[in-house]
RODRENBA-626891 format. One record per residue: x, y, z of N, C-alpha, C in turn; residue number from 1; residue in one letter. Coordinates in pm, whole numbers. Example, Ala and Ser with C-alpha at 12.3 -4.5 7.8 and 13.67 -1.06 7.14 Angstrom:
2
n.x|n.y|n.z|ca.x|ca.y|ca.z|c.x|c.y|c.z|pos|code
1319|-569|780|1230|-450|780|1320|-330|780|1|A
1285|-225|708|1367|-106|714|1290|3|787|2|S
//
This chain:
407
n.x|n.y|n.z|ca.x|ca.y|ca.z|c.x|c.y|c.z|pos|code
-19|2099|524|-34|2222|446|-165|2216|370|1|M
-248|2318|374|-375|2315|303|-354|2319|152|2|P
-449|2262|76|-435|2258|-70|-450|2395|-131|3|P
-399|2409|-254|-417|2534|-329|-552|2525|-401|4|M
-652|2592|-349|-787|2577|-396|-812|2676|-511|5|L
-770|2636|-631|-775|2730|-743|-843|2674|-867|6|T
-882|2548|-871|-931|2489|-994|-1071|2536|-1028|7|S
-1105|2543|-1158|-1242|2581|-1197|-1347|2485|-1142|8|P
-1314|2357|-1137|-1410|2261|-1085|-1439|2287|-937|9|L
-1336|2321|-863|-1358|2354|-722|-1439|2483|-708|10|L
-1409|2580|-792|-1485|2705|-786|-1633|2679|-813|11|E
-1663|2589|-906|-1802|2553|-931|-1863|2485|-809|12|A
-1784|2400|-742|-1833|2332|-622|-1860|2431|-510|13|A
-1778|2535|-501|-1797|2633|-394|-1927|2711|-412|14|R
-1976|2721|-534|-2102|2792|-554|-2221|2715|-499|15|T
-2205|2584|-477|-2314|2504|-419|-2279|2461|-276|16|I
-2182|2528|-215|-2137|2489|-81|-2251|2492|20|17|A
-2335|2594|13|-2445|2604|109|-2541|2486|95|18|D
-2564|2444|-28|-2654|2329|-51|-2591|2200|3|19|D
-2461|2184|-16|-2393|2065|35|-2401|2061|186|20|L
-2377|2174|250|-2383|2181|396|-2524|2152|445|21|T
-2623|2208|380|-2762|2186|421|-2800|2039|409|22|A
-2758|1975|300|-2788|1833|282|-2717|1749|388|23|L
-2590|1779|411|-2517|1705|513|-2583|1718|650|24|R
-2626|1838|686|-2686|1860|817|-2823|1792|829|25|R
-2899|1794|721|-3029|1728|724|-3013|1577|744|26|A
-2915|1519|676|-2888|1375|693|-2837|1348|833|27|I
-2749|1436|883|-2691|1417|1016|-2799|1417|1124|28|H
-2899|1501|1108|-3003|1514|1211|-3096|1395|1215|29|A
-3106|1320|1106|-3195|1204|1100|-3117|1080|1054|30|E
-3025|1033|1136|-2944|919|1096|-3025|790|1092|31|P
-2985|702|1002|-3053|572|988|-2949|461|986|32|E
-2992|343|1031|-2902|230|1045|-2928|123|939|33|L
-2825|48|907|-2840|-74|831|-2868|-57|683|34|G
-2935|-157|629|-2956|-167|485|-3072|-83|434|35|L
-3152|-30|525|-3271|44|484|-3265|184|544|36|H
-3239|280|458|-3225|420|497|-3316|506|409|37|T
-3448|489|422|-3539|557|329|-3540|708|343|38|P
-3522|761|465|-3521|906|481|-3402|967|409|39|L
-3287|901|421|-3167|951|354|-3181|938|203|40|T
-3232|825|159|-3255|807|14|-3343|918|-41|41|R
-3451|949|30|-3543|1051|-20|-3477|1190|-22|42|D
-3391|1216|75|-3318|1345|74|-3228|1355|-48|43|K
-3163|1244|-83|-3076|1243|-201|-3158|1265|-327|44|V
-3269|1193|-340|-3353|1209|-459|-3402|1353|-473|45|R
-3441|1413|-360|-3489|1552|-364|-3378|1648|-403|46|A
-3256|1623|-350|-3144|1713|-379|-3104|1708|-526|47|A
-3131|1596|-593|-3089|1579|-732|-3207|1576|-828|48|L
-3323|1618|-780|-3442|1618|-865|-3423|1711|-985|49|A
-3474|1667|-1100|-3469|1750|-1219|-3342|1738|-1301|50|G
-3243|1662|-1251|-3118|1646|-1325|-3130|1529|-1423|51|L
-3049|1526|-1528|-3059|1421|-1630|-2995|1289|-1584|52|P
-3054|1231|-1480|-3002|1108|-1421|-3103|996|-1437|53|L
-3053|876|-1462|-3136|756|-1465|-3118|682|-1334|54|E
-3230|651|-1266|-3223|595|-1131|-3258|446|-1132|55|W
-3183|372|-1049|-3213|230|-1032|-3207|197|-883|56|R
-3302|115|-839|-3304|64|-703|-3323|-86|-707|57|E
-3280|-154|-600|-3290|-300|-595|-3379|-348|-483|58|G
-3402|-478|-475|-3494|-532|-375|-3435|-550|-236|59|P
-3303|-554|-225|-3241|-593|-98|-3217|-478|-3|60|S
-3202|-358|-55|-3168|-242|27|-3242|-120|-28|61|T
-3226|-8|40|-3274|119|-15|-3163|192|-90|62|T
-3058|120|-124|-2951|179|-204|-3000|213|-343|63|G
-2937|310|-403|-2975|350|-538|-2853|394|-617|64|L
-2864|379|-747|-2759|419|-840|-2819|516|-940|65|V
-2758|631|-951|-2798|730|-1051|-2693|730|-1161|66|A
-2737|720|-1285|-2646|713|-1399|-2658|840|-1483|67|T
-2542|898|-1512|-2533|1015|-1599|-2458|975|-1725|68|L
-2521|996|-1840|-2458|963|-1967|-2413|1091|-2035|69|K
-2282|1102|-2054|-2228|1218|-2122|-2261|1217|-2269|70|G
-2245|1330|-2331|-2281|1343|-2473|-2160|1364|-2563|71|T
-2039|1348|-2507|-1919|1377|-2587|-1847|1251|-2633|72|A
-1917|1138|-2633|-1855|1016|-2683|-1778|941|-2578|73|G
-1700|841|-2621|-1620|751|-2537|-1710|647|-2472|74|S
-1659|525|-2466|-1741|418|-2411|-1709|381|-2269|75|G
-1625|459|-2203|-1586|424|-2066|-1697|456|-1966|76|R
-1692|386|-1852|-1784|414|-1742|-1707|413|-1611|77|S
-1751|495|-1516|-1683|505|-1388|-1789|515|-1279|78|V
-1761|453|-1165|-1852|454|-1051|-1792|537|-938|79|L
-1877|617|-875|-1840|693|-756|-1932|649|-643|80|L
-1876|619|-525|-1955|566|-415|-1962|662|-298|81|R
-2081|675|-239|-2100|744|-112|-2191|660|-26|82|G
-2153|635|100|-2236|552|188|-2328|639|272|83|D
-2439|581|319|-2546|661|376|-2583|626|520|84|M
-2538|513|574|-2588|469|704|-2504|524|819|85|D
-2565|523|938|-2502|575|1059|-2465|460|1153|86|A
-2428|497|1275|-2385|400|1375|-2480|397|1494|87|L
-2495|281|1560|-2582|270|1677|-2511|320|1804|88|P
-2503|451|1818|-2431|510|1931|-2487|649|1957|89|M
-2474|699|2080|-2525|832|2110|-2434|940|2054|90|P
-2489|1059|2039|-2412|1174|1993|-2389|1271|2109|91|E
-2265|1318|2120|-2229|1412|2226|-2153|1532|2171|92|E
-2191|1576|2052|-2121|1688|1989|-2176|1823|2034|93|T
-2303|1829|2072|-2365|1956|2106|-2398|2042|1985|94|G
-2392|1986|1866|-2422|2062|1745|-2570|2098|1739|95|L
-2604|2210|1679|-2745|2246|1667|-2823|2152|1575|96|P
-2753|2080|1489|-2818|1984|1401|-2782|1840|1441|97|F
-2756|1819|1570|-2721|1686|1621|-2836|1588|1598|98|A
-2804|1462|1610|-2901|1356|1586|-3028|1374|1669|99|S
-3142|1358|1603|-3270|1360|1673|-3320|1218|1699|100|T
-3240|1118|1662|-3276|978|1681|-3192|923|1796|101|I
-3251|894|1911|-3173|846|2026|-3090|723|1992|102|P
-2965|724|2038|-2878|608|2019|-2831|587|1877|103|G
-2841|689|1793|-2798|677|1653|-2724|804|1614|104|T
-2608|788|1548|-2525|904|1514|-2446|880|1386|105|M
-2431|984|1309|-2338|981|1196|-2199|1014|1249|106|H
-2132|911|1300|-2000|928|1360|-1889|880|1269|107|A
-1923|843|1146|-1821|796|1053|-1815|883|928|108|C
-1893|991|926|-1885|1083|814|-1966|1046|692|109|G
-2055|947|704|-2131|907|587|-2227|1017|541|110|H
-2269|1102|635|-2351|1216|595|-2274|1307|500|111|D
-2146|1328|529|-2061|1409|441|-2034|1336|309|112|A
-2012|1205|315|-1988|1129|192|-2105|1143|96|113|H
-2228|1131|151|-2347|1141|68|-2361|1280|8|114|T
-2338|1382|91|-2348|1520|42|-2245|1548|-66|115|A
-2122|1500|-48|-2018|1524|-149|-2049|1451|-279|116|M
-2103|1330|-269|-2138|1256|-390|-2253|1325|-463|117|L
-2351|1374|-388|-2459|1450|-451|-2405|1576|-518|118|A
-2307|1639|-453|-2244|1756|-514|-2172|1721|-642|119|G
-2101|1607|-642|-2032|1564|-764|-2132|1539|-876|120|A
-2247|1482|-843|-2349|1458|-945|-2396|1590|-1005|121|A
-2417|1690|-921|-2459|1821|-974|-2351|1883|-1062|122|R
-2227|1874|-1021|-2117|1931|-1099|-2106|1864|-1236|123|L
-2116|1732|-1237|-2098|1660|-1363|-2220|1675|-1454|124|L
-2339|1686|-1396|-2456|1711|-1480|-2442|1845|-1551|125|C
-2385|1943|-1484|-2365|2074|-1545|-2261|2071|-1656|126|A
-2175|1967|-1655|-2068|1955|-1754|-2095|1838|-1849|127|R
-2220|1800|-1859|-2257|1681|-1935|-2212|1688|-2080|128|R
-2219|1806|-2140|-2186|1817|-2282|-2040|1788|-2311|129|D
-1954|1799|-2211|-1812|1768|-2231|-1771|1635|-2167|130|S
-1870|1564|-2116|-1841|1441|-2044|-1829|1326|-2142|131|L
-1716|1256|-2138|-1685|1155|-2237|-1709|1015|-2178|132|R
-1835|981|-2159|-1867|849|-2106|-1981|853|-2007|133|G
-1981|755|-1917|-2093|735|-1825|-2043|734|-1681|134|E
-2116|803|-1593|-2083|805|-1451|-2199|743|-1374|135|V
-2167|650|-1284|-2269|589|-1198|-2242|635|-1054|136|R
-2343|696|-994|-2332|747|-858|-2400|646|-765|137|F
-2321|582|-681|-2368|474|-595|-2394|528|-455|138|M
-2522|541|-420|-2561|585|-287|-2596|459|-208|139|F
-2509|423|-115|-2513|291|-54|-2545|293|95|140|Q
-2646|219|139|-2667|198|282|-2585|79|331|141|P
-2592|52|460|-2540|-73|514|-2390|-91|506|142|G
-2311|17|514|-2166|-1|514|-2114|-45|649|143|E
-2180|-4|757|-2130|-32|892|-2158|-176|934|144|E
-2092|-269|865|-2102|-410|902|-2217|-485|840|145|G
-2296|-420|754|-2415|-485|698|-2397|-531|554|146|H
-2279|-514|498|-2246|-565|364|-2332|-503|254|147|H
-2362|-375|269|-2449|-308|172|-2396|-313|30|148|G
-2265|-296|13|-2208|-299|-122|-2226|-435|-187|149|A
-2210|-540|-107|-2229|-675|-162|-2373|-696|-207|150|R
-2470|-648|-127|-2610|-661|-165|-2639|-584|-293|151|F
-2583|-465|-306|-2609|-387|-426|-2545|-452|-549|152|M
-2430|-514|-531|-2369|-589|-641|-2456|-708|-678|153|L
-2503|-781|-576|-2587|-899|-602|-2718|-860|-670|154|D
-2770|-743|-639|-2893|-695|-702|-2871|-646|-844|155|D
-2746|-640|-886|-2716|-597|-1022|-2719|-447|-1043|156|G
-2722|-370|-935|-2733|-225|-949|-2608|-162|-1009|157|L
-2495|-229|-992|-2370|-173|-1044|-2336|-227|-1182|158|L
-2416|-320|-1232|-2389|-384|-1358|-2344|-528|-1337|159|G
-2316|-595|-1445|-2274|-734|-1439|-2387|-827|-1480|160|G
-2354|-934|-1552|-2454|-1030|-1594|-2555|-970|-1689|161|G
-2684|-994|-1659|-2791|-945|-1745|-2810|-795|-1735|162|A
-2744|-733|-1642|-2761|-590|-1619|-2656|-506|-1692|163|H
-2586|-567|-1786|-2483|-493|-1858|-2350|-502|-1785|164|G
-2245|-450|-1844|-2112|-464|-1784|-2096|-383|-1657|165|P
-2007|-429|-1572|-1967|-350|-1456|-1892|-226|-1504|166|L
-1881|-124|-1420|-1805|-6|-1461|-1658|-40|-1482|167|P
-1589|46|-1554|-1448|23|-1584|-1356|67|-1470|168|D
-1406|151|-1382|-1327|198|-1268|-1423|242|-1158|169|A
-1372|246|-1036|-1456|285|-922|-1371|361|-821|170|A
-1431|464|-762|-1362|546|-662|-1457|577|-546|171|F
-1400|587|-427|-1475|629|-308|-1387|721|-226|172|A
-1452|807|-151|-1383|906|-68|-1433|892|74|173|L
-1340|888|170|-1376|875|312|-1312|988|390|174|H
-1392|1058|471|-1338|1167|551|-1258|1114|669|175|V
-1159|1193|710|-1079|1163|828|-1072|1289|915|176|M
-1142|1291|1030|-1142|1411|1114|-1009|1434|1184|177|P
-930|1330|1202|-799|1347|1264|-689|1331|1159|178|N
-700|1415|1056|-600|1425|950|-596|1571|906|179|A
-485|1616|850|-471|1758|813|-583|1807|723|180|P
-628|1926|748|-738|1989|675|-711|1989|525|181|H
-802|1925|449|-794|1928|304|-694|1835|241|182|G
-620|1758|319|-520|1668|262|-587|1541|211|183|L
-551|1500|89|-602|1377|30|-491|1273|34|184|V
-523|1155|82|-423|1049|92|-474|921|27|185|T
-381|840|-18|-416|712|-79|-296|620|-79|186|G
-320|495|-118|-214|396|-118|-247|284|-216|187|K
-151|247|-298|-170|134|-387|-160|3|-308|188|A
-231|-98|-356|-229|-228|-289|-324|-230|-170|189|G
-296|-316|-70|-385|-324|46|-391|-191|120|190|P
-512|-138|132|-533|-11|202|-597|-33|338|191|L
-694|-123|343|-763|-154|468|-778|-304|480|192|M
-798|-350|602|-790|-493|632|-922|-565|609|193|A
-911|-697|592|-1028|-783|608|-1058|-791|757|194|A
-1187|-797|791|-1227|-799|932|-1325|-913|954|195|A
-1288|-1008|1037|-1373|-1121|1069|-1399|-1127|1219|196|D
-1519|-1166|1257|-1554|-1180|1398|-1523|-1321|1444|197|Q
-1468|-1331|1563|-1427|-1460|1619|-1500|-1485|1750|198|L
-1552|-1606|1765|-1614|-1649|1891|-1568|-1790|1922|199|E
-1506|-1806|2037|-1458|-1936|2082|-1529|-1971|2212|200|I
-1595|-2085|2216|-1662|-2132|2338|-1587|-2254|2389|201|T
-1526|-2238|2506|-1456|-2348|2571|-1555|-2418|2664|202|V
-1577|-2548|2642|-1677|-2623|2718|-1610|-2719|2815|203|R
-1648|-2706|2942|-1595|-2794|3045|-1707|-2855|3127|204|G
-1684|-2867|3255|-1786|-2919|3347|-1774|-2841|3477|205|A
-1883|-2777|3517|-1881|-2690|3633|-1875|-2767|3765|206|G
-1856|-2691|3871|-1850|-2750|4004|-1823|-2643|4108|207|G
-1791|-2690|4228|-1762|-2597|4337|-1620|-2542|4320|208|H
-1608|-2411|4339|-1479|-2347|4317|-1371|-2394|4413|209|A
-1411|-2450|4526|-1312|-2500|4623|-1258|-2637|4587|210|S
-1321|-2703|4488|-1280|-2838|4450|-1264|-2848|4299|211|M
-1170|-2773|4243|-1154|-2770|4098|-1116|-2905|4038|212|P
-1057|-2994|4120|-1016|-3124|4068|-1136|-3213|4036|213|H
-1254|-3174|4087|-1375|-3249|4058|-1454|-3188|3941|214|Q
-1398|-3087|3881|-1464|-3020|3767|-1366|-3013|3649|215|A
-1410|-2955|3544|-1324|-2927|3429|-1339|-2777|3401|216|H
-1248|-2700|3457|-1261|-2554|3459|-1225|-2495|3322|217|D
-1320|-2429|3254|-1292|-2373|3122|-1219|-2238|3128|218|P
-1219|-2171|3243|-1165|-2036|3249|-1014|-2032|3225|219|V
-933|-2111|3298|-788|-2105|3270|-754|-2153|3129|220|P
-834|-2244|3075|-811|-2289|2937|-839|-2175|2840|221|V
-947|-2101|2864|-977|-1985|2780|-865|-1882|2788|222|A
-813|-1860|2909|-703|-1764|2924|-578|-1810|2849|223|C
-552|-1939|2853|-437|-1992|2780|-454|-1972|2630|224|E
-576|-1987|2581|-602|-1965|2439|-576|-1819|2402|225|I
-617|-1727|2488|-596|-1585|2460|-447|-1555|2443|226|V
-366|-1601|2535|-222|-1573|2526|-158|-1648|2410|227|T
-206|-1768|2382|-151|-1846|2272|-182|-1780|2137|228|A
-296|-1713|2128|-329|-1644|2003|-227|-1535|1971|229|L
-177|-1469|2074|-77|-1365|2050|54|-1426|2000|230|Q
92|-1541|2054|211|-1608|2004|190|-1659|1863|231|A
70|-1706|1833|40|-1753|1699|63|-1642|1596|232|L
15|-1522|1629|29|-1409|1536|174|-1377|1508|233|V
255|-1375|1614|394|-1331|1597|487|-1442|1549|234|T
448|-1567|1563|538|-1676|1530|499|-1755|1406|235|R
378|-1736|1356|335|-1811|1238|309|-1723|1116|236|Q
313|-1590|1135|279|-1501|1024|389|-1397|1004|237|F
420|-1374|877|523|-1278|839|480|-1138|883|238|D
566|-1070|954|534|-937|1006|514|-835|894|239|A
563|-865|773|547|-774|661|411|-790|591|240|H
334|-889|634|196|-908|587|111|-921|713|241|D
79|-809|777|33|-810|917|-97|-886|941|242|P
-103|-941|1061|-221|-1009|1114|-245|-956|1254|243|V
-371|-926|1285|-408|-881|1419|-521|-970|1469|244|V
-504|-1025|1589|-612|-1097|1657|-629|-1034|1794|245|V
-746|-980|1819|-775|-916|1947|-897|-980|2011|246|T
-879|-1036|2129|-993|-1083|2207|-1041|-967|2291|247|I
-1161|-920|2262|-1211|-799|2325|-1311|-827|2437|248|A
-1357|-951|2448|-1455|-981|2552|-1440|-1126|2597|249|R
-1446|-1146|2728|-1444|-1280|2788|-1567|-1294|2877|250|I
-1643|-1400|2856|-1762|-1426|2936|-1748|-1564|3001|251|E
-1786|-1572|3127|-1783|-1702|3193|-1817|-1692|3340|252|G
-1893|-1787|3387|-1922|-1793|3530|-2041|-1710|3572|253|G
-2092|-1744|3693|-2207|-1674|3748|-2184|-1625|3891|254|T
-2084|-1680|3960|-2060|-1643|4100|-1914|-1665|4134|255|A
-1870|-1607|4248|-1728|-1614|4284|-1686|-1754|4328|256|H
-1781|-1839|4364|-1746|-1971|4417|-1801|-2085|4332|257|N
-1829|-2056|4205|-1883|-2157|4115|-1796|-2166|3991|258|V
-1747|-2287|3961|-1675|-2310|3836|-1778|-2323|3724|259|I
-1756|-2248|3618|-1853|-2243|3508|-1846|-2367|3421|260|A
-1954|-2390|3349|-1956|-2498|3251|-1886|-2457|3122|261|D
-1883|-2327|3095|-1820|-2283|2970|-1765|-2142|2989|262|F
-1673|-2106|2901|-1621|-1970|2892|-1618|-1931|2746|263|A
-1655|-1808|2720|-1668|-1763|2581|-1575|-1646|2554|264|K
-1504|-1652|2442|-1414|-1547|2398|-1470|-1484|2271|265|L
-1470|-1351|2265|-1516|-1282|2146|-1411|-1180|2104|266|K
-1389|-1171|1974|-1288|-1077|1928|-1293|-1057|1778|267|G
-1187|-994|1727|-1178|-962|1585|-1047|-1011|1529|268|T
-1049|-1046|1400|-929|-1088|1329|-913|-998|1206|269|M
-795|-939|1191|-769|-848|1080|-650|-900|999|270|R
-666|-901|869|-559|-946|780|-554|-856|658|271|T
-438|-855|592|-418|-768|476|-395|-844|346|272|L
-414|-975|349|-405|-1052|225|-502|-1170|234|273|S
-562|-1207|121|-651|-1325|123|-580|-1451|170|274|P
-450|-1463|138|-376|-1583|179|-366|-1593|329|275|R
-327|-1484|395|-315|-1487|540|-452|-1497|607|276|H
-554|-1444|544|-688|-1457|600|-727|-1604|609|277|R
-708|-1679|502|-743|-1821|502|-656|-1899|601|278|A
-527|-1868|604|-436|-1937|697|-474|-1910|841|279|R
-511|-1785|872|-545|-1749|1009|-670|-1824|1055|280|L
-770|-1834|970|-891|-1907|1007|-857|-2050|1048|281|H
-776|-2117|967|-740|-2255|997|-655|-2265|1123|282|A
-561|-2171|1139|-471|-2177|1254|-543|-2154|1386|283|A
-638|-2061|1388|-714|-2035|1511|-799|-2156|1549|284|V
-859|-2218|1450|-938|-2339|1476|-851|-2447|1538|285|Q
-735|-2470|1480|-645|-2574|1530|-595|-2541|1670|286|Q
-558|-2416|1693|-504|-2377|1823|-608|-2392|1934|287|L
-728|-2341|1913|-830|-2343|2019|-873|-2484|2053|288|A
-898|-2565|1950|-942|-2702|1978|-829|-2785|2037|289|T
-706|-2758|1993|-593|-2834|2044|-565|-2805|2190|290|G
-566|-2679|2229|-541|-2644|2369|-652|-2698|2458|291|I
-776|-2684|2414|-887|-2737|2494|-874|-2888|2511|292|A
-842|-2956|2403|-829|-3102|2408|-716|-3145|2501|293|S
-607|-3069|2501|-494|-3103|2589|-533|-3099|2736|294|A
-636|-3023|2771|-682|-3015|2910|-808|-3098|2933|295|H
-845|-3180|2836|-962|-3265|2852|-1093|-3193|2830|296|G
-1091|-3078|2766|-1210|-3000|2737|-1229|-2992|2585|297|L
-1332|-2924|2544|-1355|-2904|2401|-1375|-2756|2374|298|S
-1360|-2718|2248|-1378|-2578|2209|-1450|-2573|2075|299|A
-1549|-2485|2068|-1619|-2458|1943|-1571|-2324|1890|300|D
-1530|-2319|1765|-1480|-2197|1704|-1576|-2154|1592|301|V
-1626|-2033|1605|-1715|-1978|1502|-1652|-1849|1448|302|V
-1630|-1846|1319|-1573|-1728|1253|-1678|-1672|1157|303|I
-1718|-1549|1182|-1812|-1482|1093|-1735|-1388|1002|304|E
-1735|-1421|874|-1657|-1342|781|-1717|-1204|761|305|E
-1631|-1104|770|-1672|-967|745|-1623|-922|609|306|G
-1585|-795|600|-1542|-740|472|-1408|-798|430|307|F
-1386|-816|300|-1254|-858|252|-1153|-743|257|308|P
-1031|-773|218|-926|-672|214|-961|-567|108|309|V
-943|-440|142|-962|-332|47|-831|-311|-29|310|T
-830|-350|-155|-708|-345|-237|-727|-243|-349|311|I
-641|-143|-350|-649|-35|-449|-557|-63|-567|312|C
-610|-44|-686|-532|-64|-808|-427|46|-819|313|D
-301|12|-842|-196|115|-852|-225|220|-959|314|P
-288|178|-1069|-320|274|-1175|-423|376|-1128|315|R
-518|329|-1048|-621|420|-997|-562|519|-897|316|A
-466|473|-817|-402|563|-721|-317|666|-795|317|V
-248|623|-901|-173|719|-982|-266|823|-1044|318|D
-381|779|-1092|-479|871|-1149|-526|970|-1042|319|L
-551|918|-921|-596|1005|-812|-492|1110|-778|320|A
-366|1070|-774|-260|1166|-745|-256|1276|-851|321|E
-268|1237|-977|-267|1337|-1084|-388|1429|-1075|322|A
-504|1371|-1044|-625|1453|-1035|-617|1552|-919|323|A
-572|1505|-804|-560|1593|-687|-461|1705|-716|324|V
-349|1670|-777|-246|1770|-807|-298|1875|-904|325|T
-371|1830|-1006|-426|1925|-1102|-535|2013|-1039|326|D
-616|1955|-953|-728|2029|-895|-683|2126|-787|327|L
-595|2079|-699|-566|2154|-577|-419|2188|-556|328|F
-331|2132|-638|-189|2156|-620|-119|2042|-549|329|G
12|2025|-569|87|1913|-509|77|1902|-358|330|P
69|2011|-280|64|1994|-135|-62|1923|-86|331|P
-162|1908|-171|-288|1847|-127|-283|1695|-129|332|A
-175|1637|-180|-168|1490|-196|-55|1431|-114|333|W
-83|1314|-56|21|1239|14|-10|1089|4|334|R
91|1011|-24|75|866|-24|96|812|117|335|R
6|724|158|20|662|290|135|562|287|336|L
207|556|397|320|464|406|277|322|439|337|E
163|309|508|122|176|552|-31|167|550|338|R
-83|44|546|-229|27|547|-290|65|682|339|P
-421|73|683|-499|96|804|-573|-34|836|340|I
-573|-77|962|-629|-207|996|-780|-203|1018|341|M
-844|-88|995|-989|-85|988|-1036|-154|861|342|G
-1167|-167|847|-1223|-239|733|-1328|-154|663|343|A
-1357|-191|538|-1444|-107|455|-1512|-195|350|344|E
-1645|-180|335|-1712|-271|242|-1706|-224|97|345|D
-1642|-110|69|-1608|-77|-69|-1514|-183|-127|346|F
-1455|-263|-37|-1369|-373|-81|-1442|-468|-174|347|S
-1573|-488|-153|-1649|-576|-242|-1649|-522|-385|348|Y
-1661|-391|-399|-1658|-330|-532|-1519|-347|-593|349|V
-1415|-321|-512|-1278|-326|-565|-1233|-469|-594|350|L
-1303|-569|-542|-1275|-707|-583|-1314|-730|-729|351|E
-1410|-654|-779|-1462|-678|-914|-1430|-566|-1013|352|Q
-1397|-449|-961|-1372|-333|-1047|-1242|-267|-1004|353|V
-1149|-238|-1095|-1027|-168|-1055|-1059|-27|-1008|354|P
-998|14|-900|-1026|147|-848|-951|175|-720|355|G
-998|273|-645|-927|313|-524|-1021|385|-429|356|A
-990|374|-301|-1052|456|-198|-949|558|-152|357|M
-995|680|-130|-908|788|-86|-961|844|45|358|L
-872|907|122|-910|972|247|-895|1123|233|359|F
-989|1196|293|-988|1342|289|-986|1396|431|360|L
-883|1472|465|-873|1531|598|-976|1640|618|361|G
-1055|1628|726|-1163|1724|751|-1151|1788|889|362|V
-1032|1789|945|-1012|1865|1069|-1031|2013|1039|363|S
-1068|2091|1140|-1087|2233|1120|-952|2301|1094|364|H
-950|2386|995|-826|2452|956|-768|2530|1073|365|E
-639|2508|1098|-571|2576|1207|-570|2500|1337|366|G
-652|2394|1349|-654|2315|1471|-541|2210|1468|367|E
-506|2161|1585|-411|2050|1596|-486|1922|1562|368|D
-472|1876|1438|-550|1761|1392|-518|1634|1469|369|W
-401|1627|1531|-367|1506|1607|-451|1491|1732|370|T
-514|1600|1776|-596|1596|1897|-745|1586|1867|371|Q
-783|1580|1740|-925|1574|1704|-981|1434|1733|372|C
-1109|1431|1766|-1175|1301|1786|-1186|1230|1651|373|C
-1152|1102|1651|-1155|1026|1528|-1294|975|1494|374|G
-1303|905|1382|-1430|846|1343|-1474|746|1449|375|I
-1604|728|1460|-1670|641|1557|-1661|697|1699|376|H
-1630|823|1712|-1634|890|1842|-1768|960|1858|377|S
-1821|962|1981|-1948|1031|2007|-1933|1183|1991|378|T
-1808|1230|1984|-1782|1374|1971|-1714|1409|1839|379|R
-1726|1322|1741|-1660|1345|1613|-1719|1466|1542|380|M
-1630|1556|1497|-1669|1676|1424|-1593|1681|1292|381|L
-1646|1757|1196|-1572|1779|1072|-1594|1922|1025|382|L
-1499|1971|948|-1504|2106|893|-1580|2102|761|383|D
-1699|2159|761|-1784|2152|642|-1730|2232|525|384|E
-1632|2318|548|-1575|2392|435|-1499|2301|340|385|T
-1474|2177|381|-1404|2081|294|-1501|2013|198|386|V
-1632|2022|223|-1728|1952|139|-1715|1986|-10|387|L
-1700|2113|-47|-1681|2142|-191|-1557|2075|-249|388|P
-1452|2067|-170|-1331|2001|-220|-1358|1854|-249|389|Q
-1431|1787|-158|-1463|1647|-181|-1551|1627|-303|390|G
-1650|1715|-322|-1736|1705|-439|-1656|1726|-567|391|A
-1570|1827|-567|-1487|1854|-684|-1392|1739|-714|392|A
-1337|1679|-608|-1244|1568|-629|-1315|1448|-692|393|L
-1432|1412|-640|-1505|1300|-699|-1537|1328|-846|394|L
-1584|1449|-874|-1614|1484|-1012|-1488|1482|-1098|395|A
-1377|1532|-1043|-1252|1534|-1118|-1198|1396|-1148|396|G
-1213|1304|-1054|-1172|1166|-1076|-1250|1106|-1192|397|L
-1381|1129|-1192|-1464|1074|-1299|-1426|1133|-1434|398|A
-1413|1265|-1440|-1378|1329|-1567|-1244|1280|-1620|399|E
-1149|1270|-1531|-1014|1230|-1575|-1014|1087|-1628|400|R
-1086|997|-1558|-1087|860|-1607|-1161|849|-1740|401|F
-1274|916|-1752|-1348|907|-1876|-1269|966|-1993|402|L
-1189|1066|-1969|-1110|1131|-2073|-988|1048|-2113|403|E
-921|988|-2011|-791|926|-2036|-782|779|-1999|404|R
-881|727|-1927|-867|593|-1873|-755|589|-1772|405|G
-692|474|-1756|-579|461|-1663|-446|493|-1730|406|F
-451|543|-1854|-328|572|-1926|-256|693|-1873|407|G
//
């Protein structure tokens, strides 16, 4: 059911809808990858030029933080995050403002996130005289696996150490193209998984495929490891604290009649608690080396740690529910029943600052949202009429926290 779009804050956001759409489309047409997104940064600076914002940038990325200081008192501070980077993939949407950069696309909605955050900054600057505290707008590159949030934290852009205190709360909004139009969802506790990359190299001794007894064939050992990993997940870990191990690629051999010297497995490991994450790392190491050793071979296990678990503070989710209900009406809010096994680097912020990430449905109104292309699809689309709602929501979250805290 679509939200009841009646709040004054939303009405203010609708007056800048054309600007939000234009900014989103400009970013979409020139997507950038990784930790350095100077074109996107410059678009943000231009869109917010002349506003009473204090800007900070760091040495590690082109990320920037704009700070707005209200004039109505209160010592609270709140951070709002929007990510700016795209994905290394082609675009097949056919949009008139489709990517002009070959092999690069905004397929995760970061163009919309940036536009909505810029909109929230404009809304809150206009309400500065009634703003009770400080808002930090975090425009972040490098979310797609590049740990941009961690770099910005390390650079001190969010506060901490010699840079003053960290904010008292933090919120982020992520679009979902295959979710009901305008619906905002959230969940207390683990919302998204930790994601680690796994690479196992089984080392044997090659030979002629017709005489396997004269070689040490790594391929069947690698296959045994793959199946054993599935048993490990279901037999060593509580199903109520989920663990996922997926081997997505197997490499080995050069010809049909040659036994390879090695076979390589590549995959992902997803967990929803720090405890199970640590246990899984140790268990995979033991399993792979043990199976290889049992067959007279060896195995090297390399785990590249990705984002940690995204854990939302229950107080922040309660605040979000109240804000959404006040802004758009009760039908606009729904609590998720279970976590999502994708990963998100806003988790680095939530490790240090209490807060929450929320999802905003951006399917086109009236369409069957279950059939829409999801994020990371070459044909992912979103309904730009939702952009004012996202901007109003971010602004509303900030106002509510500064006024009331988590009380």
